[in-house]
Legacy VTK file of the C-alpha trace (Angstrom):
# vtk DataFile Version 3.0
C-alpha trace
ASCII
DATASET POLYDATA
POINTS 554 float
-19.217 -39.858 86.934
-17.425 -36.500 86.628
-16.640 -35.040 83.202
-13.714 -32.676 82.745
-13.437 -29.875 80.194
-10.137 -28.037 79.771
-10.142 -24.591 78.161
-7.714 -22.182 76.546
-7.964 -19.553 79.274
-10.449 -17.554 81.264
-10.800 -15.416 84.373
-9.623 -16.495 87.831
-12.056 -17.581 90.487
-13.895 -20.666 91.678
-17.621 -21.141 91.251
-19.918 -23.955 92.290
-23.408 -23.984 90.837
-25.856 -25.359 88.306
-25.584 -25.188 84.533
-27.804 -22.783 82.641
-27.496 -23.422 78.927
-27.591 -20.184 76.966
-28.058 -19.636 73.257
-28.709 -16.190 71.766
-32.380 -15.705 71.031
-33.211 -16.261 67.387
-34.758 -13.165 65.840
-38.448 -13.164 65.130
-39.448 -13.896 61.562
-37.853 -11.299 59.347
-40.164 -8.538 58.240
-40.639 -8.104 54.519
-40.233 -4.412 53.781
-42.268 -2.621 51.146
-39.122 -1.413 49.412
-35.390 -0.843 49.893
-35.913 2.619 51.378
-38.158 1.220 54.115
-35.656 -1.547 54.891
-32.726 0.837 55.095
-34.697 3.250 57.265
-35.273 0.401 59.729
-31.588 -0.483 59.515
-30.512 3.097 60.238
-32.812 3.220 63.270
-31.561 -0.129 64.612
-27.965 0.859 63.959
-28.416 4.126 65.888
-30.032 2.327 68.834
-27.271 -0.307 68.900
-24.613 2.431 68.889
-26.413 4.283 71.676
-26.647 1.096 73.752
-22.943 0.337 73.303
-21.924 3.901 74.160
-24.247 3.826 77.181
-22.602 0.657 78.429
-19.194 2.265 77.909
-20.244 5.285 79.961
-21.440 3.067 82.820
-18.187 1.116 82.872
-16.142 4.307 82.779
-18.158 5.634 85.715
-17.369 2.386 87.553
-13.646 3.068 87.141
-13.097 0.627 84.256
-11.868 2.844 81.405
-10.113 0.142 79.401
-13.215 -2.080 79.474
-15.288 0.949 78.464
-12.962 1.271 75.493
-14.092 -2.151 74.225
-17.634 -0.877 73.781
-16.572 2.507 72.451
-14.595 0.699 69.751
-17.572 -1.552 68.997
-19.815 1.498 68.709
-17.429 2.961 66.135
-17.472 -0.302 64.183
-21.270 -0.458 64.366
-21.578 2.904 62.638
-18.714 2.302 60.219
-19.667 3.629 56.762
-18.272 0.450 55.213
-20.845 -1.640 57.072
-23.697 0.701 56.185
-22.678 0.958 52.535
-22.421 -2.813 52.093
-25.795 -3.445 53.735
-27.326 -0.802 51.476
-25.694 -2.326 48.392
-26.998 -5.777 49.212
-30.530 -4.511 49.853
-30.728 -2.188 46.836
-28.592 -3.949 44.228
-28.890 -7.609 45.238
-32.479 -7.476 46.486
-31.587 -9.183 49.768
-33.868 -9.002 52.786
-32.498 -6.759 55.542
-31.668 -9.510 58.049
-29.797 -11.481 55.405
-27.922 -8.401 54.246
-26.808 -7.571 57.783
-25.719 -11.165 58.418
-23.779 -11.431 55.155
-22.036 -8.087 55.677
-21.012 -8.942 59.224
-19.749 -12.355 58.076
-17.707 -10.721 55.323
-16.106 -8.234 57.719
-15.436 -11.014 60.219
-13.741 -13.123 57.539
-11.476 -10.204 56.622
-10.295 -9.956 60.232
-9.888 -13.715 60.600
-7.606 -13.733 57.563
-5.078 -11.470 59.298
-1.909 -13.032 60.710
-2.125 -11.183 64.018
-3.712 -13.283 66.785
-5.040 -10.260 68.647
-6.820 -8.900 65.595
-8.186 -12.330 64.700
-9.841 -12.475 68.100
-11.323 -9.046 67.337
-13.264 -10.836 64.580
-15.624 -11.956 67.334
-16.467 -8.269 67.820
-18.109 -8.293 64.412
-20.453 -11.062 65.561
-21.237 -9.006 68.651
-22.004 -5.938 66.549
-24.233 -7.926 64.230
-26.120 -9.336 67.220
-26.512 -5.847 68.705
-27.984 -4.438 65.499
-30.305 -7.430 64.957
-31.443 -7.277 68.591
-32.273 -3.592 68.154
-33.991 -4.373 64.864
-36.265 -7.009 66.431
-36.564 -5.585 69.936
-34.896 -8.584 71.591
-33.404 -7.933 75.036
-30.760 -9.949 76.841
-31.867 -13.138 78.566
-28.846 -12.999 80.873
-30.115 -10.326 83.247
-32.481 -12.594 85.147
-30.672 -15.801 86.017
-31.192 -18.007 89.078
-28.705 -17.568 91.957
-25.584 -19.662 91.552
-26.038 -20.116 87.812
-23.018 -21.074 85.720
-23.781 -20.062 82.154
-22.719 -22.562 79.486
-22.719 -21.078 75.978
-21.017 -21.372 72.606
-19.578 -17.909 73.266
-20.660 -14.621 74.807
-20.410 -11.181 73.298
-18.771 -8.452 75.399
-22.213 -6.888 75.945
-23.608 -10.212 77.167
-20.627 -10.602 79.484
-21.210 -7.124 80.893
-24.845 -8.073 81.556
-23.583 -10.632 84.086
-21.859 -8.094 86.320
-23.374 -7.419 89.700
-25.914 -10.207 89.348
-26.395 -13.600 90.881
-24.444 -15.515 88.238
-21.597 -17.569 89.674
-19.552 -17.754 86.454
-19.642 -18.773 82.826
-18.065 -21.300 80.478
-17.850 -21.107 76.680
-17.044 -23.652 74.030
-15.164 -21.132 71.938
-13.058 -18.014 72.436
-9.501 -17.429 73.607
-7.659 -15.917 76.575
-7.061 -12.562 74.850
-10.612 -12.161 73.512
-12.757 -9.332 74.840
-15.067 -11.780 76.612
-12.189 -13.136 78.724
-10.718 -9.672 79.245
-14.048 -8.349 80.529
-14.587 -11.363 82.789
-11.211 -10.730 84.433
-11.934 -7.037 84.859
-15.416 -7.650 86.271
-14.279 -10.416 88.620
-16.486 -13.102 87.040
-14.964 -16.622 87.129
-14.823 -17.990 83.592
-13.341 -20.676 81.382
-13.265 -20.157 77.615
-12.350 -22.359 74.668
-13.580 -25.570 76.323
-14.546 -27.188 73.030
-17.863 -28.148 71.471
-18.319 -31.083 73.863
-19.119 -28.624 76.653
-22.316 -27.705 74.822
-23.670 -31.188 75.597
-23.830 -30.398 79.326
-27.432 -30.666 80.471
-29.417 -27.791 81.937
-29.267 -27.980 85.710
-26.159 -30.181 85.822
-23.977 -29.615 88.878
-20.793 -27.792 87.884
-17.503 -26.677 89.370
-15.693 -23.920 87.509
-12.015 -23.193 88.176
-11.286 -20.132 86.075
-7.633 -19.921 87.020
-7.065 -23.426 85.654
-9.540 -22.958 82.748
-11.282 -26.097 84.012
-14.965 -27.054 84.124
-16.098 -30.167 86.004
-19.580 -31.531 85.344
-21.195 -33.854 87.916
-18.293 -33.616 90.389
-17.669 -36.193 93.078
-18.375 -35.453 96.743
-14.633 -35.130 97.385
-14.245 -32.632 94.544
-17.198 -30.641 95.814
-15.678 -30.445 99.310
-12.221 -29.583 97.938
-13.442 -26.729 95.755
-15.711 -25.368 98.480
-12.625 -25.113 100.667
-10.634 -23.516 97.831
-13.338 -20.900 97.277
-13.249 -19.947 100.975
-9.457 -19.789 100.875
-9.607 -17.554 97.796
-11.892 -15.084 99.591
-9.458 -14.970 102.514
-6.533 -14.488 100.115
-8.239 -11.550 98.385
-8.655 -9.755 101.697
-5.058 -10.518 102.633
-3.666 -9.227 99.332
-5.592 -5.984 99.651
-3.447 -5.205 102.683
-0.258 -5.487 100.584
-1.086 -2.527 98.369
1.483 -0.108 99.788
4.301 -2.646 100.136
6.937 -2.792 97.347
7.496 -6.059 95.509
10.169 -8.224 97.099
11.140 -11.808 97.812
11.016 -13.491 101.216
14.681 -12.590 101.878
14.080 -8.915 101.085
15.462 -8.911 97.520
13.575 -6.261 95.537
11.549 -7.166 92.449
9.559 -4.178 91.215
5.953 -4.789 90.185
4.742 -2.458 87.462
1.571 -2.290 85.376
0.681 -2.584 81.694
-1.748 0.068 80.462
-3.231 1.114 77.148
-4.664 4.542 77.992
-3.859 7.419 80.399
-7.105 6.720 82.293
-5.686 3.361 83.411
-2.720 4.836 85.295
-4.838 5.707 88.339
-6.163 2.171 88.540
-2.608 0.845 88.350
-1.761 2.885 91.433
-4.854 1.576 93.209
-3.481 -1.954 92.799
-0.060 -0.972 94.128
1.901 -0.519 90.898
5.381 0.897 91.431
5.583 2.097 87.844
4.254 1.531 84.320
6.247 -1.164 82.541
4.334 -0.982 79.258
2.271 1.937 78.020
0.821 0.853 74.682
0.414 3.940 72.512
-1.653 2.323 69.751
-4.913 3.757 71.156
-3.801 7.102 69.783
-3.542 5.756 66.233
-6.531 3.394 65.983
-10.158 4.095 65.020
-9.455 7.323 63.168
-8.837 8.555 59.629
-5.576 10.475 60.198
-2.616 10.025 62.578
-2.590 11.949 65.861
-0.708 15.203 65.999
2.207 16.028 68.264
0.168 17.989 70.799
-2.486 15.274 71.199
0.212 12.711 71.917
2.117 15.050 74.218
-1.021 15.662 76.290
-1.660 11.915 76.710
1.913 11.149 77.737
2.146 14.153 80.065
-1.124 13.222 81.773
0.112 9.697 82.447
3.431 10.914 83.848
1.691 13.391 86.130
-0.635 10.665 87.433
2.347 8.416 88.182
4.012 11.272 90.114
7.674 10.531 89.489
7.395 6.761 89.137
8.909 5.206 86.004
6.712 5.097 82.894
7.951 2.930 80.001
6.265 4.067 76.789
6.443 1.788 73.769
6.658 3.585 70.467
3.985 2.836 67.890
3.643 -0.917 67.337
1.500 -0.972 64.212
2.096 -2.764 60.947
0.703 -4.987 58.254
-0.883 -7.165 60.931
-2.699 -4.138 62.368
-3.526 -2.112 59.246
-4.553 1.513 59.545
-6.643 3.054 56.769
-4.570 6.218 56.529
-1.245 4.392 56.049
-2.132 2.757 52.706
0.039 -0.227 53.546
0.490 -2.899 50.867
-0.787 -6.419 51.436
1.810 -8.758 52.935
1.747 -12.528 52.672
3.084 -12.832 56.217
2.582 -9.498 57.995
3.538 -10.940 61.373
7.076 -11.197 59.979
6.776 -8.072 57.897
6.719 -4.303 58.282
5.564 -3.678 61.833
6.804 -1.904 64.944
10.088 -0.095 64.392
10.209 -1.344 60.813
7.116 0.688 60.006
8.704 3.719 61.659
11.679 3.368 59.323
9.300 3.673 56.382
7.135 6.380 57.950
9.678 8.583 59.693
7.083 11.342 59.859
4.988 9.285 62.295
8.036 8.329 64.355
9.463 11.843 64.542
6.133 13.275 65.676
5.873 10.664 68.417
9.469 11.156 69.578
8.998 14.935 69.795
5.852 14.445 71.882
7.641 11.982 74.163
10.653 14.254 74.711
8.406 17.209 75.520
6.336 15.146 77.964
9.482 13.751 79.611
9.910 17.044 81.433
6.993 15.985 83.669
8.243 12.657 84.998
10.475 9.614 84.665
9.773 8.632 81.052
11.541 5.693 79.387
11.202 5.040 75.642
11.007 1.443 74.410
11.457 0.336 70.798
9.400 -2.689 69.618
10.249 -5.339 67.016
14.014 -4.860 67.232
16.155 -7.603 65.714
19.548 -6.027 64.946
21.897 -3.488 66.453
21.315 -1.297 63.419
17.628 -1.136 64.423
18.534 0.274 67.828
21.150 2.634 66.444
18.686 3.989 63.885
16.130 4.593 66.625
18.695 6.399 68.781
19.760 8.608 65.863
16.132 9.584 65.262
15.711 10.390 68.945
18.828 12.564 68.929
17.638 14.402 65.830
14.242 15.065 67.437
15.927 16.402 70.587
18.205 18.646 68.543
15.240 20.057 66.618
13.346 20.813 69.831
16.423 22.514 71.287
16.829 24.645 68.166
13.192 25.713 68.457
13.589 26.529 72.132
10.812 24.061 72.979
10.954 22.748 76.571
11.858 19.066 76.649
14.152 16.543 78.282
16.773 14.880 76.082
18.331 12.461 78.584
15.522 9.884 78.560
16.349 6.190 78.758
16.094 4.387 75.427
15.592 0.630 75.641
14.478 -2.277 73.516
11.729 -4.838 73.701
13.249 -8.325 73.573
10.586 -10.115 71.565
12.572 -11.676 68.734
14.918 -14.622 69.296
17.550 -12.587 67.420
17.467 -9.889 70.094
17.584 -12.448 72.897
20.613 -14.355 71.617
22.533 -11.126 70.895
21.410 -9.380 74.079
25.060 -8.976 75.108
25.562 -6.764 72.055
22.365 -4.796 72.597
23.309 -4.204 76.240
26.202 -1.981 75.122
23.792 0.591 73.666
20.410 0.030 75.332
19.507 1.631 78.655
17.162 -1.236 79.570
15.516 -4.422 78.302
11.898 -5.505 78.503
10.888 -9.035 77.525
7.797 -9.161 75.324
7.001 -12.763 76.222
3.920 -13.041 73.983
5.752 -12.446 70.713
8.956 -14.050 71.977
6.992 -17.250 72.564
5.347 -17.168 69.143
8.604 -16.554 67.303
10.544 -19.080 69.382
7.962 -21.882 69.296
6.747 -21.125 65.752
3.209 -21.293 67.135
0.404 -18.737 67.002
-0.703 -18.299 70.610
-4.133 -17.191 69.381
-4.811 -20.798 68.380
-5.918 -22.617 71.521
-4.557 -26.051 70.580
-1.128 -24.693 69.666
-0.988 -22.400 72.703
-1.520 -25.389 74.982
1.076 -27.546 73.245
3.695 -24.811 72.821
3.236 -22.625 75.933
4.941 -19.441 77.004
6.584 -21.242 79.928
8.493 -23.672 77.678
12.180 -24.256 78.518
13.242 -22.620 75.229
11.470 -19.390 76.177
12.909 -19.356 79.699
16.394 -19.997 78.335
16.153 -17.011 76.011
14.907 -14.829 78.871
17.817 -16.096 80.983
20.314 -15.157 78.262
18.922 -11.642 78.088
18.914 -11.319 81.887
22.550 -12.402 82.139
23.543 -9.852 79.505
21.619 -7.115 81.315
23.244 -7.972 84.649
26.745 -7.894 83.158
26.038 -4.515 81.576
24.400 -3.125 84.709
21.081 -2.293 83.027
17.588 -3.214 84.278
15.502 -5.914 82.634
11.774 -6.495 82.978
9.060 -8.704 81.539
5.907 -7.076 80.179
4.125 -9.968 78.433
1.395 -12.228 79.808
4.027 -14.398 81.490
4.745 -11.619 84.003
1.228 -11.949 85.426
1.294 -15.742 85.873
1.785 -16.507 89.604
3.654 -19.773 89.000
6.069 -18.031 86.618
6.938 -15.100 88.879
9.527 -16.962 91.040
11.093 -18.476 87.902
11.500 -15.039 86.314
12.962 -13.711 89.563
15.435 -16.607 89.603
16.446 -15.857 86.005
17.559 -12.404 87.143
14.648 -10.236 86.041
14.408 -6.953 87.999
10.830 -5.973 87.210
7.547 -7.613 86.238
4.828 -5.623 84.466
1.294 -7.000 84.236
-2.413 -6.239 84.256
-2.956 -4.055 87.345
-5.379 -6.493 88.981
-2.696 -9.202 89.075
-0.181 -7.160 91.089
-1.438 -8.122 94.602
-1.416 -11.841 93.791
2.067 -11.751 92.256
3.289 -9.686 95.207
2.039 -12.296 97.655
3.511 -15.130 95.590
6.965 -13.560 95.641
6.903 -12.898 99.380
6.858 -16.648 99.999
10.017 -17.428 97.999
13.690 -16.688 98.699
16.073 -15.823 95.893
17.845 -19.169 96.250
14.532 -20.971 95.893
13.726 -18.823 92.876
17.082 -19.686 91.284
16.410 -23.386 91.807
12.970 -23.006 90.230
14.524 -21.196 87.262
17.094 -23.933 86.729
14.393 -26.618 86.844
12.164 -24.684 84.413
14.939 -24.532 81.843
15.586 -28.275 82.039
12.158 -29.906 82.250
LINES 1 555
554 0 1 2 3 4 5 6 7 8 9 10 11 12 13 14 15 16 17 18 19 20 21 22 23 24 25 26 27 28 29 30 31 32 33 34 35 36 37 38 39 40 41 42 43 44 45 46 47 48 49 50 51 52 53 54 55 56 57 58 59 60 61 62 63 64 65 66 67 68 69 70 71 72 73 74 75 76 77 78 79 80 81 82 83 84 85 86 87 88 89 90 91 92 93 94 95 96 97 98 99 100 101 102 103 104 105 106 107 108 109 110 111 112 113 114 115 116 117 118 119 120 121 122 123 124 125 126 127 128 129 130 131 132 133 134 135 136 137 138 139 140 141 142 143 144 145 146 147 148 149 150 151 152 153 154 155 156 157 158 159 160 161 162 163 164 165 166 167 168 169 170 171 172 173 174 175 176 177 178 179 180 181 182 183 184 185 186 187 188 189 190 191 192 193 194 195 196 197 198 199 200 201 202 203 204 205 206 207 208 209 210 211 212 213 214 215 216 217 218 219 220 221 222 223 224 225 226 227 228 229 230 231 232 233 234 235 236 237 238 239 240 241 242 243 244 245 246 247 248 249 250 251 252 253 254 255 256 257 258 259 260 261 262 263 264 265 266 267 268 269 270 271 272 273 274 275 276 277 278 279 280 281 282 283 284 285 286 287 288 289 290 291 292 293 294 295 296 297 298 299 300 301 302 303 304 305 306 307 308 309 310 311 312 313 314 315 316 317 318 319 320 321 322 323 324 325 326 327 328 329 330 331 332 333 334 335 336 337 338 339 340 341 342 343 344 345 346 347 348 349 350 351 352 353 354 355 356 357 358 359 360 361 362 363 364 365 366 367 368 369 370 371 372 373 374 375 376 377 378 379 380 381 382 383 384 385 386 387 388 389 390 391 392 393 394 395 396 397 398 399 400 401 402 403 404 405 406 407 408 409 410 411 412 413 414 415 416 417 418 419 420 421 422 423 424 425 426 427 428 429 430 431 432 433 434 435 436 437 438 439 440 441 442 443 444 445 446 447 448 449 450 451 452 453 454 455 456 457 458 459 460 461 462 463 464 465 466 467 468 469 470 471 472 473 474 475 476 477 478 479 480 481 482 483 484 485 486 487 488 489 490 491 492 493 494 495 496 497 498 499 500 501 502 503 504 505 506 507 508 509 510 511 512 513 514 515 516 517 518 519 520 521 522 523 524 525 526 527 528 529 530 531 532 533 534 535 536 537 538 539 540 541 542 543 544 545 546 547 548 549 550 551 552 553
């Protein structure tokens, strides 16, 4: 009899195959070192080899045209050689007399716990990176290689979880897909699976670990569904779906140069979300008509001092030049108590997700904001740059941001520095307050962009990083659609564009609903653009409006 396992997310694709149960190899019996110096010498060697392996993997992914995925391993390499990790391991070995393996495990667990205690869902999922780093160092210490590089054809890996490095080991091989008991849709394992085109379902629950080796499986990554011991009818149905998916992929590839539009010709621009200038070229490869969200946090993370004006200017200018006149919406720094930076010396907050973050941080650190605005205005001379303010809740927030922008432009003019002052200044609608007063914001904002991830969390009072809550309080709830509809109506009356740049924009079933609500632009992961484009071509605006009305009333 079939067994069904429903997950929290995954990577699209259908796989039919046999289960291969995977558990990370336990290290060989820990060596007993002669003294602390010998233990720490072995640690330093293993640490260096783990860092080299992670950087090597990053280089290979970057050479394959996957710069953002390469960034995952570059960030892990930085964490692996973090002085805090080294110092704590050394303290435990020298002062506490712990054996090296135990010291590494305890230090990694401590760093993981610190991340898990944060209120930001994204950073909590980064806690899994600490496990991955610990495994990398221990594997280098004991000479253990990956057991995932030599799997039988058609294997569907079933594991508690996979590290990003283990996930990368599956690329280009005979594996059909993988399923994990733990993990979430925004974890690096799921992100990598989507980028590498490996069907996956994550967060299936501990019961999935009871699946027997060799059991027949069907994996539907798009539905985050795993079926064990399927019926003959299910096997036939999913075989047909897999063939249809291959045909659809070829068909969508032919849509690359066609703008986004509905079946009746109504335009709906399809833009891309990126987090680094290197990703702009890939966005164009997938047919992006613009950049709807350029996250600038990469410039501020993993360093000991904030980036200077010229470094930021160069990154923004490079992206604009790659996009060759297409719109590029750049979000100002979205950092805060939930994403602490060592050089900001930010105080502890009981609830940082509702604290000083986004524009609120900029109000406290005007030096950071002014430097970024100057860089943006200078870069704007090289393309169609739009500036977007995050975490806006009141009109005073927007007016303060505009005043700072005007001051930065005036200073550049006084210096005779080339720049462009007439950039569009818009707001990210991610708080319910901004959504319900969108008619007021529309008087001063040049555009709106719906940040559906945070809008959902604030509206539903549910952390979307928690799989159970995310399923019960989803981002396609009527309350969320109603707020988006209110913002879209306000934008239409004011004659300003409105887009969606959260995960919801890249959900095929949601695209017609968002079109029917009056959204002008959808911005998503580049790889999702062809599928969303095809979805929209099969729906008229009247059908989209009907879908939107139904979605707000179900």
